[in-house]
Structure formats: C-alpha cells, structure tokens
LOGUMI-760379 format. One record per residue (C-alpha): residue number from 1; residue in one letter; y, z, x. Coordinates in steps of 0.2 Angstrom, whole numbers, m for minus. Example, Ala and Ser with C-alpha at 12.3 -4.5 7.8 and 13.67 -1.06 7.14 Angstrom:
residues 2
[1,A,[m22,39,62]]
[2,S,[m5,36,68]]
This chain:
residues 455
[1,M,[43,133,m37]]
[2,V,[39,136,m19]]
[3,K,[55,138,m8]]
[4,E,[57,127,7]]
[5,K,[57,136,24]]
[6,L,[74,136,34]]
[7,L,[75,143,51]]
[8,I,[93,150,56]]
[9,I,[95,152,74]]
[10,E,[111,163,75]]
[11,D,[115,178,87]]
[12,E,[130,185,77]]
[13,P,[123,197,64]]
[14,S,[138,195,52]]
[15,V,[136,176,52]]
[16,A,[117,178,50]]
[17,K,[119,190,35]]
[18,Q,[132,179,27]]
[19,L,[121,163,28]]
[20,K,[105,173,22]]
[21,W,[115,180,7]]
[22,S,[122,163,2]]
[23,L,[106,153,4]]
[24,N,[92,165,0]]
[25,E,[90,159,m18]]
[26,L,[88,141,m12]]
[27,Y,[77,143,4]]
[28,D,[64,154,12]]
[29,I,[75,160,26]]
[30,T,[70,166,43]]
[31,I,[83,172,56]]
[32,V,[81,173,75]]
[33,P,[95,178,87]]
[34,D,[89,169,103]]
[35,A,[81,154,110]]
[36,K,[65,162,116]]
[37,K,[60,168,98]]
[38,A,[66,152,91]]
[39,R,[54,142,102]]
[40,K,[39,152,96]]
[41,L,[43,149,77]]
[42,L,[47,131,80]]
[43,A,[31,128,89]]
[44,S,[22,133,73]]
[45,G,[28,117,64]]
[46,A,[32,128,48]]
[47,F,[50,124,47]]
[48,P,[57,107,41]]
[49,V,[75,112,45]]
[50,A,[84,123,57]]
[51,T,[102,128,59]]
[52,L,[107,131,77]]
[53,D,[122,140,84]]
[54,L,[125,133,101]]
[55,G,[132,149,108]]
[56,L,[116,159,111]]
[57,P,[112,173,123]]
[58,P,[111,176,138]]
[59,D,[128,166,138]]
[60,P,[135,166,120]]
[61,D,[152,160,126]]
[62,T,[146,143,131]]
[63,P,[135,130,123]]
[64,R,[123,129,137]]
[65,E,[108,139,130]]
[66,G,[110,130,113]]
[67,L,[110,113,120]]
[68,N,[95,117,131]]
[69,L,[85,123,116]]
[70,L,[91,107,106]]
[71,S,[84,96,119]]
[72,E,[67,104,118]]
[73,I,[65,104,99]]
[74,S,[59,86,99]]
[75,S,[44,90,109]]
[76,I,[41,108,102]]
[77,S,[43,103,84]]
[78,P,[46,84,83]]
[79,Y,[48,83,64]]
[80,T,[60,98,62]]
[81,K,[78,92,57]]
[82,T,[91,102,67]]
[83,I,[109,106,60]]
[84,V,[121,112,74]]
[85,I,[134,125,70]]
[86,T,[149,123,82]]
[87,G,[167,128,83]]
[88,N,[181,117,75]]
[89,T,[188,113,92]]
[90,E,[172,109,100]]
[91,Q,[170,91,95]]
[92,E,[163,86,112]]
[93,N,[149,98,110]]
[94,A,[145,92,92]]
[95,V,[144,74,99]]
[96,K,[133,79,113]]
[97,A,[122,89,101]]
[98,V,[120,73,90]]
[99,S,[115,63,105]]
[100,L,[102,76,109]]
[101,G,[94,74,92]]
[102,A,[104,85,80]]
[103,I,[104,77,62]]
[104,D,[121,84,58]]
[105,F,[134,97,62]]
[106,C,[144,110,53]]
[107,A,[160,117,60]]
[108,K,[165,136,61]]
[109,P,[171,145,51]]
[110,I,[157,139,40]]
[111,D,[161,132,23]]
[112,L,[146,136,13]]
[113,K,[148,122,1]]
[114,V,[148,110,15]]
[115,L,[133,118,23]]
[116,Q,[124,117,7]]
[117,I,[127,99,5]]
[118,I,[121,95,23]]
[119,L,[106,106,20]]
[120,N,[101,97,4]]
[121,R,[103,80,12]]
[122,T,[93,85,27]]
[123,F,[79,93,17]]
[124,R,[78,77,6]]
[125,M,[78,66,22]]
[126,Y,[63,77,29]]
[127,R,[53,75,13]]
[128,L,[56,56,13]]
[129,E,[50,55,31]]
[130,E,[35,67,28]]
[131,A,[30,56,13]]
[132,N,[30,41,23]]
[133,R,[20,49,37]]
[134,H,[7,53,25]]
[135,L,[7,35,19]]
[136,Q,[5,29,37]]
[137,Q,[m9,41,40]]
[138,Q,[m18,34,24]]
[139,A,[m15,16,30]]
[140,D,[m21,20,48]]
[141,H,[m37,28,41]]
[142,C,[m40,15,27]]
[143,I,[m56,3,27]]
[144,L,[m52,m14,33]]
[145,L,[m64,m29,30]]
[146,C,[m59,m46,36]]
[147,G,[m41,m43,31]]
[148,M,[m44,m34,15]]
[149,L,[m38,m16,13]]
[150,G,[m46,m3,2]]
[151,G,[m51,16,3]]
[152,S,[m55,18,m15]]
[153,P,[m73,20,m21]]
[154,A,[m71,4,m31]]
[155,M,[m67,m6,m15]]
[156,Q,[m79,3,m4]]
[157,K,[m92,m3,m16]]
[158,V,[m86,m21,m15]]
[159,F,[m85,m20,4]]
[160,S,[m103,m14,5]]
[161,F,[m109,m27,m6]]
[162,V,[m100,m41,3]]
[163,R,[m108,m36,20]]
[164,K,[m125,m36,12]]
[165,V,[m124,m53,4]]
[166,S,[m115,m62,18]]
[167,G,[m131,m64,28]]
[168,N,[m140,m75,16]]
[169,D,[m136,m93,9]]
[170,Y,[m137,m89,m10]]
[171,P,[m122,m95,m21]]
[172,V,[m109,m81,m24]]
[173,L,[m98,m80,m40]]
[174,V,[m82,m70,m37]]
[175,T,[m74,m64,m53]]
[176,G,[m58,m54,m56]]
[177,G,[m41,m54,m62]]
[178,S,[m27,m65,m55]]
[179,G,[m21,m58,m39]]
[180,T,[m36,m47,m35]]
[181,G,[m41,m56,m19]]
[182,K,[m55,m67,m23]]
[183,E,[m51,m80,m9]]
[184,M,[m50,m66,3]]
[185,V,[m68,m61,m2]]
[186,A,[m74,m79,0]]
[187,H,[m66,m78,18]]
[188,A,[m75,m62,21]]
[189,I,[m92,m68,16]]
[190,H,[m90,m83,27]]
[191,E,[m83,m73,42]]
[192,L,[m98,m61,41]]
[193,S,[m111,m74,39]]
[194,P,[m121,m84,52]]
[195,R,[m110,m99,47]]
[196,D,[m94,m91,53]]
[197,K,[m91,m103,67]]
[198,K,[m94,m118,55]]
[199,P,[m81,m125,43]]
[200,F,[m74,m115,28]]
[201,V,[m67,m127,16]]
[202,I,[m56,m122,0]]
[203,I,[m53,m132,m15]]
[204,N,[m44,m127,m31]]
[205,C,[m53,m135,m45]]
[206,G,[m39,m132,m57]]
[207,A,[m25,m140,m46]]
[208,I,[m32,m158,m45]]
[209,P,[m31,m171,m58]]
[210,E,[m48,m175,m66]]
[211,N,[m47,m193,m61]]
[212,L,[m46,m188,m43]]
[213,L,[m57,m173,m43]]
[214,E,[m74,m182,m39]]
[215,S,[m66,m191,m24]]
[216,E,[m59,m175,m18]]
[217,L,[m75,m166,m19]]
[218,F,[m88,m180,m14]]
[219,G,[m77,m193,m5]]
[220,H,[m76,m211,m8]]
[221,E,[m80,m228,1]]
[222,K,[m67,m241,5]]
[223,G,[m63,m252,m10]]
[224,S,[m72,m241,m22]]
[225,F,[m56,m241,m33]]
[226,T,[m38,m247,m32]]
[227,G,[m29,m238,m18]]
[228,A,[m45,m234,m9]]
[229,V,[m40,m243,7]]
[230,S,[m52,m233,18]]
[231,R,[m67,m221,17]]
[232,N,[m63,m203,13]]
[233,I,[m74,m189,17]]
[234,G,[m74,m176,3]]
[235,K,[m73,m157,3]]
[236,F,[m92,m155,2]]
[237,E,[m95,m166,16]]
[238,Q,[m82,m158,27]]
[239,A,[m90,m141,23]]
[240,D,[m107,m147,30]]
[241,T,[m116,m133,39]]
[242,G,[m102,m121,33]]
[243,T,[m95,m114,17]]
[244,I,[m86,m121,3]]
[245,F,[m75,m111,m9]]
[246,L,[m73,m118,m26]]
[247,D,[m58,m108,m33]]
[248,E,[m54,m109,m52]]
[249,I,[m72,m115,m55]]
[250,G,[m69,m112,m74]]
[251,E,[m56,m126,m74]]
[252,L,[m69,m140,m70]]
[253,P,[m71,m154,m83]]
[254,L,[m89,m155,m90]]
[255,G,[m92,m171,m82]]
[256,M,[m89,m164,m65]]
[257,Q,[m99,m149,m69]]
[258,V,[m115,m160,m70]]
[259,K,[m112,m167,m53]]
[260,I,[m109,m150,m45]]
[261,L,[m125,m144,m53]]
[262,R,[m134,m158,m45]]
[263,C,[m127,m155,m28]]
[264,L,[m132,m136,m30]]
[265,Q,[m150,m141,m36]]
[266,E,[m154,m155,m24]]
[267,G,[m142,m152,m9]]
[268,T,[m136,m170,m10]]
[269,I,[m120,m180,m14]]
[270,E,[m115,m198,m16]]
[271,R,[m98,m204,m12]]
[272,V,[m88,m213,m25]]
[273,G,[m92,m231,m24]]
[274,G,[m107,m228,m12]]
[275,N,[m125,m231,m14]]
[276,K,[m131,m219,0]]
[277,T,[m137,m201,m4]]
[278,L,[m131,m188,9]]
[279,S,[m140,m172,12]]
[280,L,[m129,m157,15]]
[281,D,[m131,m139,21]]
[282,V,[m117,m130,12]]
[283,R,[m116,m112,5]]
[284,V,[m106,m112,m11]]
[285,V,[m94,m97,m15]]
[286,A,[m85,m100,m32]]
[287,A,[m72,m89,m41]]
[288,T,[m64,m88,m58]]
[289,N,[m52,m76,m67]]
[290,V,[m59,m82,m84]]
[291,D,[m75,m76,m93]]
[292,L,[m88,m89,m89]]
[293,K,[m100,m81,m102]]
[294,D,[m87,m84,m115]]
[295,A,[m84,m102,m109]]
[296,V,[m103,m105,m110]]
[297,S,[m103,m99,m128]]
[298,K,[m88,m110,m132]]
[299,G,[m97,m125,m124]]
[300,T,[m83,m128,m111]]
[301,F,[m94,m122,m96]]
[302,R,[m112,m127,m94]]
[303,E,[m125,m113,m95]]
[304,D,[m136,m120,m82]]
[305,L,[m122,m122,m69]]
[306,Y,[m117,m104,m73]]
[307,F,[m134,m97,m69]]
[308,R,[m134,m108,m53]]
[309,L,[m118,m101,m47]]
[310,N,[m120,m83,m53]]
[311,V,[m135,m79,m41]]
[312,V,[m124,m66,m32]]
[313,P,[m110,m59,m43]]
[314,V,[m95,m50,m35]]
[315,K,[m83,m42,m47]]
[316,L,[m66,m37,m40]]
[317,P,[m58,m22,m48]]
[318,L,[m40,m23,m55]]
[319,L,[m27,m14,m45]]
[320,S,[m25,m2,m59]]
[321,E,[m43,2,m57]]
[322,R,[m41,7,m39]]
[323,P,[m25,18,m40]]
[324,E,[m29,27,m23]]
[325,D,[m26,10,m14]]
[326,I,[m9,7,m22]]
[327,I,[2,17,m10]]
[328,M,[m8,12,5]]
[329,L,[m7,m6,1]]
[330,A,[12,m5,m2]]
[331,Q,[14,4,15]]
[332,H,[4,m10,23]]
[333,F,[14,m24,15]]
[334,L,[30,m15,19]]
[335,Q,[26,m13,38]]
[336,T,[20,m31,39]]
[337,E,[35,m39,30]]
[338,A,[48,m28,38]]
[339,K,[41,m33,55]]
[340,V,[42,m52,51]]
[341,L,[60,m49,45]]
[342,K,[64,m38,60]]
[343,A,[71,m25,47]]
[344,G,[67,m10,57]]
[345,N,[60,6,51]]
[346,V,[61,4,32]]
[347,S,[53,17,20]]
[348,F,[50,21,2]]
[349,S,[60,34,m7]]
[350,P,[50,48,m16]]
[351,S,[55,40,m33]]
[352,A,[49,23,m27]]
[353,I,[32,30,m22]]
[354,A,[31,38,m40]]
[355,A,[36,21,m48]]
[356,L,[23,12,m38]]
[357,S,[10,24,m43]]
[358,A,[15,24,m61]]
[359,H,[16,5,m63]]
[360,S,[1,m4,m72]]
[361,W,[1,m19,m60]]
[362,P,[m4,m33,m72]]
[363,G,[m2,m45,m57]]
[364,N,[m13,m34,m46]]
[365,V,[m11,m35,m27]]
[366,R,[m1,m51,m27]]
[367,E,[12,m43,m38]]
[368,L,[13,m28,m27]]
[369,Q,[15,m39,m12]]
[370,N,[29,m49,m20]]
[371,R,[38,m34,m26]]
[372,I,[39,m28,m8]]
[373,R,[45,m44,m3]]
[374,R,[58,m44,m17]]
[375,A,[64,m27,m11]]
[376,L,[66,m32,7]]
[377,S,[76,m47,2]]
[378,I,[89,m37,m7]]
[379,L,[89,m21,3]]
[380,S,[105,m15,10]]
[381,G,[99,1,19]]
[382,Q,[83,7,26]]
[383,V,[76,16,10]]
[384,I,[68,6,m4]]
[385,T,[71,13,m22]]
[386,P,[63,9,m38]]
[387,E,[78,m3,m42]]
[388,D,[74,m13,m27]]
[389,L,[56,m15,m32]]
[390,G,[61,m19,m50]]
[391,L,[52,m4,m56]]
[392,D,[67,6,m63]]
[393,E,[65,17,m78]]
[394,G,[73,4,m89]]
[395,Q,[58,m8,m86]]
[396,E,[42,m6,m96]]
[397,D,[26,m14,m94]]
[398,T,[20,m25,m109]]
[399,E,[4,m14,m110]]
[400,E,[14,2,m112]]
[401,Q,[26,m4,m125]]
[402,R,[15,3,m139]]
[403,L,[20,20,m145]]
[404,L,[10,33,m137]]
[405,T,[4,49,m146]]
[406,L,[11,65,m139]]
[407,Q,[m6,70,m132]]
[408,E,[m8,53,m124]]
[409,A,[10,54,m116]]
[410,R,[6,71,m110]]
[411,E,[m10,66,m102]]
[412,Q,[m3,51,m94]]
[413,A,[12,61,m87]]
[414,E,[0,74,m81]]
[415,K,[m12,62,m72]]
[416,R,[3,53,m63]]
[417,C,[10,69,m57]]
[418,V,[m6,75,m50]]
[419,Q,[m9,57,m42]]
[420,H,[8,57,m35]]
[421,A,[7,75,m27]]
[422,L,[m10,70,m19]]
[423,I,[m2,54,m12]]
[424,L,[13,64,m5]]
[425,T,[2,77,3]]
[426,G,[m12,65,10]]
[427,N,[m25,73,m3]]
[428,N,[m21,91,4]]
[429,I,[m26,102,m11]]
[430,S,[m16,117,m5]]
[431,Q,[0,107,m2]]
[432,A,[m2,97,m18]]
[433,A,[m4,113,m28]]
[434,K,[12,120,m21]]
[435,L,[22,104,m25]]
[436,L,[15,105,m43]]
[437,A,[19,124,m44]]
[438,T,[1,128,m49]]
[439,S,[m15,136,m42]]
[440,R,[m29,127,m32]]
[441,P,[m42,130,m45]]
[442,T,[m31,123,m59]]
[443,L,[m27,108,m48]]
[444,H,[m46,105,m45]]
[445,D,[m48,106,m64]]
[446,L,[m35,93,m67]]
[447,I,[m43,81,m54]]
[448,K,[m59,83,m63]]
[449,K,[m52,81,m80]]
[450,H,[m43,65,m76]]
[451,K,[m57,58,m65]]
[452,I,[m45,56,m50]]
[453,N,[m54,49,m35]]
[454,Q,[m49,57,m18]]
[455,V,[m51,46,m2]]
C-alpha cells in the first residue's frame, strides 16, 4: 500500500525526530526546518497534509513567520490541509491560524495519539475533497446534448445518431427502459430540427382513458358527444408544423392504432363529430419501454403501424450499460438539487461513490436522480453516505439476490474495484494503480479483461 505524503515543518530537531519516529510507519514523511524550503515543497502540490510549527526561523520565539507562511499556503498549494502546532498557552495564535486556513491545531507538548487522530481525520477529508474534485472535472468535461449528459461510448453513439436524424422529418421510435430519458431524446430531436421554433406537443398514450383518447389526439366539434360544449383542438392539430411526442405508444388500443396509422400515411385527421378532413404537417416521435415486436406477435400492436413508426429507431442504453456516466450524473444531480435547496457545498463520501458505482440501477437515470433527492431531503451534514442514498450494505438489488459462484463474485468485485479507482482518479492509470496497490501493466490487463470503457 502506498503511503500518503506528510510534510512536517518543524525547526526543533528533537520534535522533528519524535514525529518522524512515531508516524513513519503510517506516512511518507518529509521534514523541513524553515519557511523557505517549505514553500518550494508545497509548490510541488505533492503533499496532501502538512503540520506547521508557528515558531520558525529567523524568529522562532514568535508566531510571525509561521503565520506568514500559513497565509500563503492557500495560493502556493490550495488543496493542502495544514495542521498547526502551537503552545498550550497560545490559544490566540491557534484561533488566528484557523482563521488563516488551518484545518486544525495540536498543542505542545504534542500528544501523539491526539495528533494521529487529527492526521487521520485530515487525510480522510483530503481524500473526500479530491474525489469530489475529480467528479467535478468529469462533470465539467462531459458531453451535453440538449440537457442530456453522457460521456460513455454508448451515449456518445446516441448523441451522434440524434444529431444526424434531427434534420429530416421521418418518424422516430425511441425505445429503452423506464427512466432512461426517452422524453429528453424527443426534446433533443425537436430542438435540433428545423422545426425547433414550432410547437412541441407531448401526449402520454397510457395515461388517458380510451373513451377520451381520440378526442385528445384529434380534437372534437361542439355537440359531438355529451359534454362537448365547444370545439376542442386535439394534440395533433396543436402540433401542426412542429413535432408530436407519443409517449407509451405501446399502450394504444387497437382501434386508435388504426387512426394513428391513417394520420401517418395520409397526413390528415378528422375531429370527432366533424366532417372536414384537415391536412397537417407534423413530425412524429414515439417512445415505448415495451417490446413492440413481441406485441406485434401477440396481436396487441399492429404490424403496419410498427413499421410506420420504426423508420428511425433510437435505442437508449440502461444506466447499468453506461457505468462511466453514473458518478458524473450523480455529481450533476447533486449540484443542481443542492443549489435549488440552497444546501451549500454538499459532497459524496468515498463509500457513497463506491455504492453508486456498484448499484445495478433498475430504475435507470430517474432512480439515480430520486436517490440524490432522497439523500438531500434527510441529510444533516454536508457529506452524503450510502445510508442517505438507501444504498447501504444491508440492501440488495433483486437481480443480485441469486447466489453467485465464487468466480462470479470475485470477478464482480474486481471489476467494481477497478471502476471505482478509475472514477476516483479521473482515469489516471498511474494513480489508480497506486490506489489498487498494483502495477500499471496489471491494471491495463484488468481494464481489458473486464471491458471497462475509459472516458
């Protein structure tokens, strides 16, 4: 296991020797006796944590030189955490040091057990912030298409396809599991098309009672049925010159499927109770999370309508099929929701990151967003844990409840460890290999073995 680097800025040889002797097994220690040498080492950015004795030469009897150095550390090495070493009677200096950016202080004579507790907590805090910096970098460099986020090869392929098909007027059929973002794809197709300034109309075919569906889609004339006190313009007519999005198209009754087919074939509709045929110019984007081919074979969906809709098929991957995007999306949702709630600088704990990476996400992106919202709604501090997300070790996914073979369990654990290390290090192979206590060639072999995509 690679030791974490600790810089000790201490001019008294006896104290420096004592600290090195007691902490050497835990940390990779470098000792410097003055501010000038300390500045050079801090500028390298190699030290997550430093201890600083305020009494440094050329004036070791006052805290002046130590406080001056402390005030500069935020600009020299902004991510380094500094622990100040000060005398028992110098509380005023300790308070001033904290106001200048010190993370904590330890009084002289040094209680090594207390110092080890402070160091352990400080290194843990550094690792947490470093992990979240990597997450932020990934979010900043992710690919964004009309509100959709994705850096994985699977989503890059979807984005490229959406850009290509948006320029024509052919019907599009978007398929994918619940919560994968089918409506967002429909929005993107409309926004990237020449119709982007025209209406975009959404209708959920599974949410409207069958006896009202025809009126909702095609409209009705006054007096055409009981309660029709005025003319109603249907969704297709509202979408004229624009785009209509038929969500849950697989829920359409067979009788309505015939009328949708006629609309697609002829570009015309008739309002309920009307005798006038209306010509429309509407692009149709439909979506479903059911297998329409299977529905056709069962006789619940018309084959001719299926082929009319499936001119341009867009299949969205499950979130589990794009694992590279999980943490990036989680970070994006966390920032967005925390801003709405004015929750301040909230971050994920390393164990939460591991839990997010390991979960199978049966509810896809929608489930991920909802778990982030859940965590923020019950959060008492600023760090989200697996328990806040409802992803603690006691909870198992339904798909994972079958007994795995030892080989399967080992391979799953191995793959998750590699993915987690790559996420924490922003895909830096050298750093990930150090975290995993392995070599770069071995890590490359593991990435290839488990077919892990790096973005």
